[in-house]
C-alpha positions, 0 to 999 in steps of 0.5 A: 272177203272171202268167206271162210271155212277154218276146221274147228280141231286139233292144227296138229293135224293138219301140220301132220300131215302137209307133206303131199306125197307122205298124205298120199302113201299113209292113208287110204282114200278107200277107207271113209272118212268121218267128215270129209271136207272136198275142193278147199283151198286148204293153206298151212301158213308154218308148212305153206302148203296150199293147194285145191285138195280135200281134207279127210278127218277120221275120230277127231284127226286129220289123217288125209289130204289128198286130190283124189276122191273121198267120202266120210258120212259128212260131207263138207264143200268147200269150193271157194272156202280157204280151209286152215287150222284157226285164227289165235287173235293175241289182242281180242277184246269182244270177250261176249256170246255176240262178239264171240260169235262173229270170231268163228264166222271170221275163222278165230277159234282163239280169241284172247284178249291180252291187253286189257285182261281180266281182274280175279282170273280164277273166277273168269275162269271158272267163269268160262268153264260152267258155261262152257265157250264157243273157242278156245280162252286164256286171259292177262291179268289186267294192272289196270283193273288192278289199280281200279281195285285200289285207287278206286273204294268205291267201285264194287269190283267183285267177281270177274270182269273183262272188257265186255262189262270193263266200261260200266265200270270206267263210267263208274271209276271217272263220276267224282271227278278223278277215274283213280286207275288212271290218273292217281300215282301208286304210293310204296303200299298201294303198288305193293296191293296192286302187285299182290293183285296180280301176283294171286292172278297167276298163280290163277292160271293167267298167261301174263299181265295185261297193260293198258298205259296209255289210257293212265299214261300220267298215272301209272309210274316207270316204277309201277310198270317195272314192277308189273312185266316182273310179276309176269316174269317171275312166273316167265310168262308175257306184259303185252304193253299198249305203251305210253306215248302212243299215238304221240311224235313230238320228241322226247316223247315220241311213241318209240320212247314207250316202247323202249321202256316195256323193251328196255324191262322185258330185255333186264328180266329176260320175260316176254314181252308183245306190243300191242298193236304197233301201227302209228307213228316210228313203228318202223323203228320199234319193228327194227329192234324186235328183230334185232332181239328177236335175232338174240334168242328174245321172246318179242314181237308185235301185232297190227290189225288192218285199219285206218280206223282204231276203237277205244273208251270215249274217255280216252286220256288221248281224246282230251280236247287239250291233245286230240284238238289242241294239240293235233288239230282234230276236229270231232266231227271230223275223226270220233264216230259214235257206233251207236247213235251213227253221229260223229261227235261235237265238242258238246256230245263228246262232253256227254258222253265223257261225263254221263259214260264214259266207258263208250266204245267208239272209232275214231279214225286215223287217216296216217295210217292208210300209207303204212298198211301195205308195210305192215304185211311185209314185216315178218312176225308182225302177227295180225290182231283184231283189237275187236271190241263187244258186242253190242247193239243199238241202245250199246248193251253187249247183244245175245249170241241168237242176234242178229247181225245187222243189231251191230253196232261196233268196228268192222274190226269184229269182223273182217269180212261182214256187212253190217251197218255200224260204223259207215 
């Protein structure tokens, strides 16, 4: 894949000057710009502008896109590169410094984990503001972690939590054999406490509610999910959902049935909806329904990521032997790969990880996706999101900003063009 050169500037600056005739008439090509980007393939998806051109930037604003020669105080030769607005990734679990660096090299200038979200959103925003962050950021309030606060009281769930450090909490919640956040149904009082946590996060600026229901399909009741979507709807904000019957194609629990659950809630609440990674059985039905919804003015859409392999914590419910092996007939030795140990799992190593490191992210292969991937590019308004994971190294710990690229151990979707040793 070609390396991508991305302008870390206002997207509107590029969009507003993409008509070639208007550009050449509205600016003087003889002026000296602060920065010029020469010889690149300039692309703007919104206006369909796509041509080899030069870009002139003055006072932080793109003021010219032209095929004539221009000069500036700083010159960047973009020959062989794409010059485009920064990409917005709405499903970016990689909210740590090393993975963020990988995102920048892949052209992502806004990375948001809308699926899992964060716990204690105010503290999360404060932390990002205090330390500084290399990409634009935002987060949802996480239903999974709010449930963990209530159903796993043995965990000291204080301070901001997000995917980059959630693995330790997931493992700790499983130590007593009862990961309450995943399998325990809420009483009315417990459900109200969960909703209060998320409502406060919404008041502190959460972009919506993130609900990884596939990871708590047996514990999160339909009424609790409806109530969570209502929390977001009260602020006219989205709910991003990893649906309940993820991967399932067995009637009456097909994956599209789980979509209907969240779709009905969102429609009745008049609230925005994002279906996280719609890349499994029934995606065609779901996309048809979403197109019909948008024709009726509803703000609903879905994502996909262009890989036949995903990544998930090893303790995910759908990887349990009674589901993954007995129901679907998959062997761990051929479908579950641990990038930290650089080996496919066996029954024994799987059981050991679930017991001793339940938050470890593994790569999961789904060969049946291969035939579907070319179709996703053709579906209107079906967006691309990476579902990128944390930037971990050989020891399973987060890498520093200065770590070598080849130290990364994880799914290559964190940086699609980058050749790494993390995944075969």
